C-alpha positions, 0 to 999 in steps of 0.5 A: 415722840411719834416723829422720833419713832419714825426718825431715830436720827435727831438731825433727820428730824431737824431737816424734816422740820426745816423742809416743812417750813420751806414748803410754806415759804413762797418767794417767786414763781412763774405764772400765766396771765389770765386777765389784766385790768388796765385801769387798776394795773393789776392782773390775775395769774395762774401759777405754772408750777404745781405743788406736791401734796402728800395724801393720807397714807403717804402718797404724793400728788401734784396740785395746781395752785389757785388763781392769784388775784389782783397782782399789781403789774410791774411796768418799768418807770420813774421820774414821771415816765413809764414804759407800758405794755398791752398785757394779754391773756396767755402772757408769761410772767414772774410773780414775786411774793412780798414778805409781808401783807401788801393790802394797805399799801396797795389801797393807800400808798405811802407807809402803812401798817400791815392789814394782816400779819401773814408772811410770804403768802400767795396773796401778796404777789407782784407780776413782772411781765416779760419772763419767757419759757423756751417755747415762747423765746425769740432771738434777741439782738446781741448788739443793740437795745430794742423796743420791739414787737415779738415777731420782730416786724417793728422795733426801735433800737439804740446801738451803744457803740455808734449811738445810732438809732434805728426805727424799722416797721412793717406798718406806718409811722405817725408823728403828731405835734405842734412843731416837728424840728429836724436838726441835721442833714435829711435824706429821703429815699422814696415819695413824699406827700403833703396833705394840707397846710404849708411847710418850710424847710431849711436845707440842705435837703437831699432827695433821691428821686423826684419831687412833685409839688402841685402836680408838677415834677421837679425833674420833668416839668416844662415851662411855657412862654419861653422867648429868646433873650434875658426874660424869665420863663413862665410857670411850669406847665 
């Protein structure tokens, strides 16, 4: 009756009740990573949208939501392979809230009964890292798919039209494998150094510049034991 005394319009009463229900229904919210557990693959998130609370007397104040604990972090993966990121303090994310309690599933996997019957609760969030507010945005390639550092100094990109693959970095590239096979023409622009062991290359191999083997320049070495006639020269000097 008190509600009707304040709202003589019945539709206003229904709308007010629906809005009250919506205010308790959590779906997704942006957040900021506070810590990351790289073993459990979970994180602690500070929701970055404040919640309005109505105080006694009708005054409305903005309230910072509590930390969301043990949010499973979503890394793209499937078929036995996963793309992971070194999640850091301050990274932005999107927390998607499950419609049902995830505790039993998170602990045991598979199909489980819910440990509690809560719905759309802040306790059941999944963190999707990589969402960005405008102050943290950067320029994205409009022509290629990239795996990149945020500063753009290192990236691997694939061009969908030409199928070209480009690797660019300001640091070193290290490949470690029992065997490394290169199929196709190989062009090397710059010095080549070999550290220990032997190597076999099946050409053609085009090198723009000099090649040094055992301290001997391919372009500028000289030979000893040179005599007129049909004999062979000696080793490079």
